[in-house]
BAVO-563452 format. One record per residue (C-alpha): chain; x, y, z; residue in three letters. Coordinates in nm, 2 decimals. Layout:
// BAVO-563452
  ch      px      py      pz   aa
   A       X       Y       Z  ALA
...
***
This chain:
// BAVO-563452
  ch      px      py      pz   aa
   A   -0.03    0.01   -0.01  MET
   A    0.11    0.36   -0.03  SER
   A   -0.07    0.62    0.16  GLY
   A    0.15    0.93    0.00  SER
   A   -0.16    1.09   -0.14  ASP
   A   -0.27    1.15    0.21  LEU
   A   -0.10    1.36    0.51  PRO
   A   -0.03    1.16    0.82  SER
   A   -0.18    1.32    1.14  GLN
   A    0.07    1.17    1.34  VAL
   A    0.35    1.33    1.13  ALA
   A    0.18    1.68    1.17  GLU
   A    0.14    1.61    1.54  ILE
   A    0.52    1.52    1.59  ILE
   A    0.63    1.81    1.37  GLU
   A    0.45    2.06    1.58  GLU
   A    0.50    1.91    1.93  CYS
   A    0.79    1.64    1.94  SER
   A    0.99    1.53    2.11  PRO
   A    0.83    1.51    2.42  PHE
   A    1.08    1.71    2.66  ARG
   A    1.13    1.58    3.03  ILE
   A    1.32    1.70    3.30  LEU
   A    1.41    1.44    3.56  VAL
   A    1.58    1.55    3.89  ILE
   A    1.71    1.35    4.15  GLY
   A    2.01    1.23    4.36  THR
   A    2.28    0.98    4.24  THR
   A    2.13    0.61    4.30  GLY
   A    1.76    0.72    4.33  VAL
   A    1.69    0.53    4.03  GLY
   A    1.63    0.76    3.75  LYS
   A    1.80    0.56    3.47  SER
   A    1.58    0.25    3.57  THR
   A    1.30    0.46    3.56  LEU
   A    1.36    0.58    3.22  ILE
   A    1.47    0.23    3.08  ASN
   A    1.13    0.09    3.22  TYR
   A    0.91    0.34    3.11  THR
   A    1.04    0.40    2.76  PHE
   A    1.18    0.07    2.70  LYS
   A    1.53    0.21    2.62  VAL
   A    1.86    0.10    2.72  GLU
   A    2.13    0.33    2.59  HIS
   A    2.14    0.71    2.60  ALA
   A    2.33    0.90    2.32  ASN
   A    2.50    1.13    2.59  VAL
   A    2.90    1.20    2.53  SER
   A    3.13    1.38    2.76  HIS
   A    2.97    1.32    3.09  LEU
   A    3.12    1.11    3.36  GLY
   A    2.95    0.86    3.59  ALA
   A    2.71    1.06    3.82  GLY
   A    2.77    1.38    3.66  LYS
   A    2.50    1.58    3.45  SER
   A    2.44    1.90    3.27  ASN
   A    2.08    1.99    3.28  ILE
   A    2.12    2.16    2.93  ASP
   A    2.24    1.86    2.75  ASP
   A    1.98    1.67    2.55  GLU
   A    1.97    1.30    2.60  ILE
   A    1.83    1.12    2.31  THR
   A    1.74    0.74    2.26  PHE
   A    1.80    0.55    1.93  LEU
   A    1.54    0.30    2.02  GLU
   A    1.28    0.57    2.12  ASN
   A    1.33    0.91    1.97  PRO
   A    1.02    1.06    2.04  LEU
   A    1.14    1.19    2.37  PHE
   A    1.42    1.41    2.48  ILE
   A    1.57    1.38    2.85  LEU
   A    1.71    1.65    3.06  HIS
   A    1.90    1.51    3.35  ASP
   A    1.96    1.70    3.70  SER
   A    2.12    1.62    4.00  GLN
   A    1.89    1.65    4.31  GLY
   A    1.87    1.91    4.57  LEU
   A    2.11    1.79    4.81  GLU
   A    2.16    2.01    5.14  SER
   A    2.35    2.31    5.04  GLY
   A    2.32    2.29    4.68  GLU
   A    2.18    2.63    4.61  VAL
   A    2.40    2.64    4.28  ASP
   A    2.21    2.34    4.13  ASN
   A    1.87    2.49    4.23  LEU
   A    1.94    2.81    4.05  ASN
   A    2.04    2.62    3.75  LYS
   A    1.71    2.41    3.76  ILE
   A    1.52    2.75    3.78  LYS
   A    1.69    2.92    3.50  ASP
   A    1.67    2.62    3.29  PHE
   A    1.29    2.60    3.36  VAL
   A    1.23    2.96    3.31  LYS
   A    1.43    2.95    2.96  ARG
   A    1.26    2.65    2.85  ARG
   A    0.89    2.77    2.92  MET
   A    0.98    3.07    2.74  ALA
   A    1.05    2.93    2.40  GLU
   A    0.82    3.02    2.11  ARG
   A    0.79    2.65    1.96  LYS
   A    0.62    2.40    2.16  VAL
   A    0.87    2.14    2.07  LYS
   A    1.14    2.35    2.24  ASP
   A    0.93    2.40    2.56  ARG
   A    0.97    2.18    2.88  LEU
   A    0.67    1.96    2.89  HIS
   A    0.69    1.79    3.22  ALA
   A    0.93    1.74    3.53  VAL
   A    0.98    1.41    3.73  TRP
   A    1.12    1.52    4.09  LEU
   A    1.26    1.17    4.18  CYS
   A    1.30    1.10    4.56  ILE
   A    1.36    0.73    4.72  GLU
   A    1.11    0.61    4.96  VAL
   A    1.27    0.64    5.30  PRO
   A    1.31    0.34    5.48  ARG
   A    1.48    0.49    5.79  ALA
   A    1.50    0.82    5.96  GLY
   A    1.64    1.12    5.79  GLY
   A    1.51    1.40    5.59  ARG
   A    1.27    1.35    5.30  LEU
   A    1.26    1.68    5.14  PHE
   A    1.60    1.87    5.09  GLU
   A    1.60    2.26    5.13  THR
   A    1.46    2.42    4.77  GLY
   A    1.21    2.14    4.72  THR
   A    0.91    2.38    4.80  GLU
   A    1.08    2.65    4.60  GLU
   A    1.11    2.41    4.31  LEU
   A    0.75    2.31    4.33  LEU
   A    0.63    2.65    4.36  GLN
   A    0.83    2.75    4.02  LEU
   A    0.67    2.46    3.86  ALA
   A    0.33    2.61    3.97  ARG
   A    0.40    2.95    3.84  ASP
   A    0.53    2.84    3.48  GLU
   A    0.24    2.60    3.46  GLN
   A    0.46    2.31    3.42  LEU
   A    0.31    1.98    3.51  PRO
   A    0.56    1.83    3.79  ILE
   A    0.49    1.49    3.96  VAL
   A    0.70    1.39    4.25  VAL
   A    0.79    1.02    4.22  VAL
   A    0.88    0.82    4.51  PHE
   A    1.08    0.55    4.39  THR
   A    1.21    0.22    4.51  LYS
   A    0.87    0.14    4.70  PHE
   A    0.93   -0.26    4.63  ASP
   A    1.26   -0.21    4.87  MET
   A    1.01   -0.07    5.16  LEU
   A    0.79   -0.37    5.08  LEU
   A    1.10   -0.62    5.11  LEU
   A    1.22   -0.46    5.41  GLN
   A    0.88   -0.50    5.56  GLU
   A    0.86   -0.87    5.48  ARG
   A    1.18   -0.93    5.63  ASN
   A    1.04   -0.81    5.95  LYS
   A    0.74   -1.02    5.94  LEU
   A    0.94   -1.34    5.86  ARG
   A    0.88   -1.58    6.15  GLY
   A    0.62   -1.36    6.31  LYS
   A    0.35   -1.46    6.05  LEU
   A    0.24   -1.77    5.86  PRO
   A    0.41   -1.78    5.51  LYS
   A    0.09   -1.69    5.32  GLU
   A    0.02   -1.39    5.54  GLU
   A    0.36   -1.18    5.52  ILE
   A    0.30   -1.04    5.16  ALA
   A   -0.03   -0.88    5.23  PRO
   A    0.07   -0.79    5.55  ALA
   A    0.38   -0.62    5.43  ALA
   A    0.18   -0.45    5.18  GLU
   A   -0.06   -0.29    5.42  LYS
   A    0.22   -0.17    5.63  GLN
   A    0.42   -0.03    5.34  GLY
   A    0.10    0.17    5.23  GLU
   A    0.04    0.31    5.56  ARG
   A    0.43    0.42    5.59  PHE
   A    0.39    0.57    5.24  TYR
   A    0.09    0.77    5.34  GLU
   A    0.24    0.88    5.66  GLU
   A    0.58    0.95    5.56  ARG
   A    0.56    1.06    5.21  CYS
   A    0.21    1.17    5.11  VAL
   A    0.14    1.36    5.42  LYS
   A    0.45    1.55    5.43  PRO
   A    0.45    1.64    5.05  LEU
   A    0.10    1.79    5.10  ALA
   A    0.21    2.00    5.39  GLY
   A    0.48    2.13    5.20  LEU
   A    0.31    2.20    4.88  ALA
   A   -0.07    2.11    4.87  GLY
   A   -0.23    1.97    4.55  ASN
   A    0.13    1.86    4.41  THR
   A    0.07    1.51    4.24  CYS
   A    0.30    1.23    4.38  CYS
   A    0.32    0.86    4.25  VAL
   A    0.53    0.57    4.43  LYS
   A    0.68    0.34    4.19  VAL
   A    0.83   -0.03    4.21  SER
   A    1.04   -0.11    3.88  TYR
   A    0.92   -0.48    3.90  ASN
   A    0.58   -0.36    3.90  ASP
   A    0.44   -0.23    3.57  TYR
   A    0.11   -0.10    3.73  THR
   A    0.31    0.15    3.92  SER
   A    0.47    0.28    3.59  LEU
   A    0.15    0.26    3.42  ILE
   A   -0.01    0.50    3.70  HIS
   A    0.30    0.74    3.65  LEU
   A    0.28    0.77    3.29  VAL
   A   -0.11    0.85    3.30  GLU
   A   -0.08    1.11    3.60  VAL
   A    0.18    1.27    3.38  THR
   A   -0.07    1.26    3.09  SER
   A   -0.34    1.40    3.28  ARG
   A   -0.13    1.70    3.41  LEU
   A   -0.02    1.77    3.04  VAL
   A   -0.35    1.75    2.94  LEU
   A   -0.49    2.00    3.22  SER
   A   -0.24    2.26    3.12  HIS
   A   -0.44    2.24    2.78  GLY
   A   -0.17    2.06    2.57  GLU
   A   -0.37    1.79    2.38  GLU
   A   -0.12    1.75    2.10  ASP
   A    0.16    1.74    2.35  VAL
   A   -0.04    1.48    2.55  CYS
   A   -0.06    1.26    2.22  VAL
   A    0.31    1.28    2.18  VAL
   A    0.35    1.18    2.54  TRP
   A    0.11    0.88    2.50  ALA
   A    0.32    0.78    2.17  ILE
   A    0.65    0.82    2.32  ALA
   A    0.58    0.60    2.65  GLN
   A    0.58    0.24    2.60  ARG
   A    0.39    0.08    2.94  VAL
   A    0.03    0.23    2.89  SER
   A   -0.16    0.05    2.64  ALA
   A   -0.48    0.28    2.78  GLY
   A   -0.29    0.60    2.68  LEU
   A   -0.20    0.44    2.31  LYS
   A   -0.59    0.37    2.30  LEU
   A   -0.68    0.73    2.39  LYS
   A   -0.43    0.84    2.15  ALA
   A   -0.55    0.62    1.88  SER
   A   -0.89    0.76    1.91  VAL
   A   -0.77    1.12    1.92  THR
   A   -0.57    1.09    1.61  VAL
   A   -0.83    0.89    1.41  GLY
   A   -1.11    1.14    1.48  MET
   A   -0.91    1.42    1.33  LYS
   A   -0.96    1.31    1.00  ARG
   A   -1.00    0.93    0.91  TYR
   A   -1.25    0.79    1.11  TRP
   A   -1.49    1.06    0.96  LYS
   A   -1.45    0.92    0.63  GLY
   A   -1.28    1.23    0.46  VAL
   A   -0.99    1.06    0.39  SER
   A   -1.17    0.85    0.13  LEU
   A   -1.31    1.15   -0.03  LYS
   A   -0.96    1.26   -0.07  GLU
   A   -0.83    0.95   -0.21  THR
   A   -0.71    0.97   -0.56  SER
   A   -0.81    0.72   -0.82  CYS
   A   -0.50    0.57   -0.87  GLU
   A   -0.48    0.43   -0.54  ASN
   A   -0.85    0.38   -0.45  GLY
   A   -0.98    0.28   -0.10  PHE
   A   -0.65    0.11   -0.03  GLN
   A   -0.48    0.46    0.01  ALA
   A   -0.70    0.54    0.29  CYS
   A   -0.64    0.23    0.48  LEU
   A   -0.28    0.27    0.40  ASP
   A   -0.31    0.62    0.56  ALA
   A   -0.49    0.47    0.83  ILE
   A   -0.23    0.20    0.91  HIS
   A    0.04    0.46    0.92  THR
   A   -0.09    0.67    1.17  ASP
   A   -0.22    0.37    1.40  MET
   A    0.13    0.22    1.39  VAL
   A    0.30    0.56    1.46  SER
   A    0.09    0.62    1.78  VAL
   A    0.20    0.26    1.93  TRP
   A    0.57    0.36    1.86  ASN
   A    0.73    0.02    1.88  PHE
   A    1.11   -0.04    1.87  ASN
   A    1.06   -0.14    1.47  ASP
   A    1.39   -0.06    1.31  PRO
   A    1.30   -0.28    1.01  VAL
   A    0.96   -0.15    0.99  ASP
   A    0.79   -0.50    1.04  LEU
   A    0.48   -0.34    1.14  LEU
   A    0.46   -0.12    0.83  SER
   A    0.56   -0.42    0.58  GLY
   A    0.33   -0.60    0.35  LYS
   A    0.31   -0.94    0.56  GLU
   A    0.16   -0.75    0.84  PHE
   A   -0.09   -0.52    0.62  LYS
   A   -0.18   -0.86    0.45  ASP
   A   -0.29   -1.00    0.80  MET
   A   -0.52   -0.70    0.86  ILE
   A   -0.67   -0.70    0.51  LEU
   A   -0.76   -1.09    0.57  HIS
   A   -0.93   -1.00    0.87  LEU
   A   -1.15   -0.73    0.74  ILE
   A   -1.22   -0.90    0.39  GLU
   A   -1.53   -1.06    0.57  GLU
   A   -1.69   -0.75    0.56  LEU
   A   -1.64   -0.65    0.23  GLY
   A   -1.81   -0.75   -0.09  PRO
   A   -1.78   -1.12   -0.18  THR
   A   -1.87   -1.07   -0.54  LYS
   A   -1.73   -0.84   -0.83  ARG
   A   -1.78   -0.79   -1.16  THR
   A   -1.48   -0.83   -1.38  THR
   A   -1.36   -0.65   -1.69  ASP
   A   -1.28   -0.86   -1.99  PRO
   A   -0.90   -0.81   -1.92  GLY
   A   -0.90   -0.91   -1.57  ASP
   A   -0.69   -1.22   -1.49  ASP
   A   -0.96   -1.38   -1.26  LEU
   A   -1.12   -1.69   -1.40  THR
   A   -1.45   -1.62   -1.18  THR
   A   -1.65   -1.34   -1.08  THR
   A   -1.68   -1.45   -0.74  ASN
   A   -1.34   -1.60   -0.67  THR
   A   -1.20   -1.54   -0.34  LEU
   A   -0.87   -1.74   -0.40  GLU
   A   -0.59   -1.60   -0.18  PRO
   A   -0.27   -1.43   -0.34  ILE
   A   -0.06   -1.66   -0.16  ALA
   A   -0.08   -1.90    0.11  GLN
   A    0.07   -1.82    0.42  ALA
   A    0.13   -2.06    0.71  VAL
   A    0.15   -1.93    1.07  LEU
   A    0.26   -2.14    1.37  LEU
   A    0.15   -2.00    1.68  ILE
   A    0.21   -2.23    1.98  GLY
   A    0.10   -2.58    1.88  ASP
   A   -0.14   -2.48    1.61  HIS
   A   -0.13   -2.35    1.26  VAL
   A   -0.32   -2.05    1.12  ALA
   A   -0.31   -2.03    0.75  SER
   A   -0.44   -1.83    0.46  ALA
   A   -0.34   -1.50    0.60  ILE
   A   -0.35   -1.30    0.28  CYS
   A   -0.65   -1.13    0.13  PRO
   A   -0.78   -1.25   -0.20  SER
   A   -0.70   -1.13   -0.54  ILE
   A   -1.06   -1.00   -0.56  THR
   A   -1.06   -0.81   -0.27  PHE
   A   -0.74   -0.63   -0.33  VAL
   A   -0.86   -0.55   -0.68  LYS
   A   -1.15   -0.41   -0.51  TRP
   A   -0.96   -0.19   -0.28  LEU
   A   -0.75   -0.07   -0.55  LEU
   A   -1.05    0.03   -0.78  ASN
   A   -1.28    0.16   -0.54  THR
   A   -1.31    0.52   -0.45  CYS
   A   -1.67    0.60   -0.37  ASP
   A   -1.82    0.57   -0.02  LEU
   A   -2.04    0.28    0.03  THR
   A   -2.16    0.04    0.30  SER
   A   -1.89   -0.19    0.19  ASP
   A   -1.60    0.06    0.24  THR
   A   -1.74    0.20    0.56  LEU
   A   -1.74   -0.14    0.72  LYS
   A   -1.39   -0.21    0.62  CYS
   A   -1.25    0.11    0.73  GLN
   A   -1.44    0.07    1.08  MET
   A   -1.29   -0.28    1.09  ALA
   A   -0.94   -0.17    0.98  TYR
   A   -0.90    0.07    1.26  ILE
   A   -1.05   -0.13    1.55  VAL
   A   -0.88   -0.47    1.41  ASP
   A   -0.55   -0.31    1.39  LEU
   A   -0.57   -0.13    1.73  ILE
   A   -0.67   -0.46    1.90  ALA
   A   -0.35   -0.64    1.77  ILE
   A   -0.11   -0.36    1.85  LEU
   A   -0.24   -0.37    2.21  GLU
   A   -0.17   -0.72    2.21  ARG
   A    0.18   -0.67    2.07  VAL
   A    0.25   -0.41    2.35  LEU
   A    0.17   -0.66    2.64  LEU
   A    0.39   -0.92    2.51  LEU
   A    0.65   -0.66    2.48  MET
   A    0.62   -0.56    2.83  LEU
   A    0.69   -0.91    2.95  ALA
   A    1.05   -0.87    2.79  LYS
   A    1.36   -0.67    2.84  PRO
   A    1.40   -0.37    2.59  PRO
   A    1.42   -0.50    2.23  GLN
   A    1.33   -0.45    1.90  SER
   A    1.00   -0.65    1.79  ILE
   A    1.01   -0.94    1.58  SER
   A    0.76   -1.12    1.37  LEU
   A    0.73   -1.36    1.64  THR
   A    0.54   -1.10    1.89  GLU
   A    0.35   -0.98    1.55  ILE
   A    0.23   -1.33    1.46  LYS
   A    0.14   -1.46    1.82  GLU
   A   -0.07   -1.14    1.86  ALA
   A   -0.24   -1.18    1.55  PHE
   A   -0.30   -1.55    1.63  GLY
   A   -0.46   -1.45    1.96  ALA
   A   -0.71   -1.21    1.81  TYR
   A   -0.78   -1.41    1.47  ASN
   A   -1.11   -1.56    1.50  GLY
   A   -1.15   -1.49    1.89  SER
   A   -1.50   -1.39    2.06  SER
   A   -1.37   -1.04    2.06  ILE
   A   -1.29   -1.01    1.69  GLN
   A   -1.63   -1.16    1.61  THR
   A   -1.83   -0.93    1.84  ASN
   A   -1.64   -0.61    1.70  ILE
   A   -1.75   -0.72    1.33  HIS
   A   -2.10   -0.78    1.44  LYS
   A   -2.14   -0.46    1.60  GLY
   A   -1.98   -0.29    1.27  ILE
   A   -2.22   -0.49    1.05  ARG
   A   -2.50   -0.39    1.27  ARG
   A   -2.45   -0.03    1.29  TYR
   A   -2.37    0.02    0.91  VAL
   A   -2.68   -0.19    0.80  GLU
   A   -2.94    0.01    1.02  GLU
   A   -2.92    0.33    0.81  THR
   A   -2.79    0.46    0.53  ASP
   A   -2.40    0.47    0.55  ALA
   A   -2.35    0.83    0.40  VAL
   A   -2.62    0.95    0.65  HIS
   A   -2.43    0.78    0.95  GLN
   A   -2.10    0.95    0.83  LEU
   A   -2.25    1.31    0.77  ASP
   A   -2.44    1.27    1.11  ALA
   A   -2.11    1.26    1.29  GLY
   A   -2.18    0.90    1.44  ASN
   A   -1.92    0.68    1.26  THR
   A   -1.65    0.82    1.46  GLU
   A   -1.85    0.76    1.79  LYS
   A   -1.91    0.40    1.72  GLU
   A   -1.56    0.32    1.62  THR
   A   -1.45    0.49    1.92  SER
   A   -1.69    0.31    2.13  ARG
   A   -1.60   -0.03    1.98  LEU
   A   -1.23    0.06    2.06  VAL
   A   -1.33    0.13    2.43  ARG
   A   -1.57   -0.16    2.48  GLU
   A   -1.34   -0.44    2.31  TYR
   A   -0.97   -0.33    2.35  CYS
   A   -0.85   -0.30    2.71  GLY
   A   -0.80   -0.49    3.02  ALA
   A   -1.03   -0.77    2.89  SER
   A   -0.78   -0.88    2.62  ILE
   A   -0.55   -1.01    2.91  LEU
   A   -0.79   -1.30    2.96  THR
   A   -0.81   -1.35    2.60  ASP
   A   -0.44   -1.38    2.55  LEU
   A   -0.39   -1.64    2.81  LYS
   A   -0.68   -1.86    2.68  LEU
   A   -0.50   -1.83    2.34  ASN
   A   -0.16   -1.88    2.46  ARG
   A   -0.25   -2.17    2.71  GLY
***
């Protein structure tokens, strides 16, 4: 496919707002590098001339595996470090005054280790820094790191005092109580209404909470497109990816405008290609060889939606098809997933010719467009969940095929396609489109059938 005829909504957003620029503040050993590696699924920073434990706040730290964010690193506010506080304040003011959105600072994470003994929690200057962020309308989150170490300490205290099965829940309860008393309440007394999050690096739920809190803060400052870039850059929250997919889709493609703009040369296929490009961009996998943009994966999605397209086509005398209702595949592909085989993942010649030759808005094109969006998002979400279980690495066909196999023929896919048929067949397709209901229905299907429920579906298919 080639969607060059149609502009990419994601490319336009990225051109205006990307990369997402975040400042992370914290003392050496607080866990900043681990936090970044887990949240953005990266390993190696493109930083030069800095020694271990040193940082220059103006340096732009970039990552080859995920170029959609820039990290600025600062040492913490250790006692007596007045110079560092002044550097942070100066940097924030300069960046927030930048004319271009992409050059501004978009968020700050102030990292503080959860205390496990006596000692000072907030250093001198913390309150001043938090006030500066409020004055500059800059989203800031206080990130209490290494909560898992506190839980380990609490479990060790309880060993021998409680039955083995009661230790973990009791330690969790005690840890939460300690966190509220020693972290949340002191922060509220220092700077009320400041957002704080505790994180454990072995608990993706806590990381998801962190990126979603950051997203809400960015959005509360009126930066919707910046919020989309944040959703694209982070690699732990499928929920944010879903929301970004909906936001991007509603800008053009889900309203069917793309079909009206499609050139006769590429037909409806160009519309689907433009959708594919934007949706894959939103999910932002480490995909150096463009597997998710390749023909094999696109054919998988076309195979899924073909059942919603026309089953019979009249052919011109020059067509190389032997019948008018042939559904022969272009090629027989075999997919090994676990212990079973899924074959014929390519669309038929008839269907592909229809995609190329169709430029009109019909009930068939509307059904296929809706299905392409929802099916693609559902599979990309499954890929993300598979990648979360692994260390940072580039995507392979193994994850793509496993995600496709889990979705293809599942009850979720069946229900999605039933919903699309029911919606389109109830009233005239053009009326539904002009009434602004199609994007709402597509969004509803994404929200209803994509999300936490797929975890069960994945386990069933993999088991």
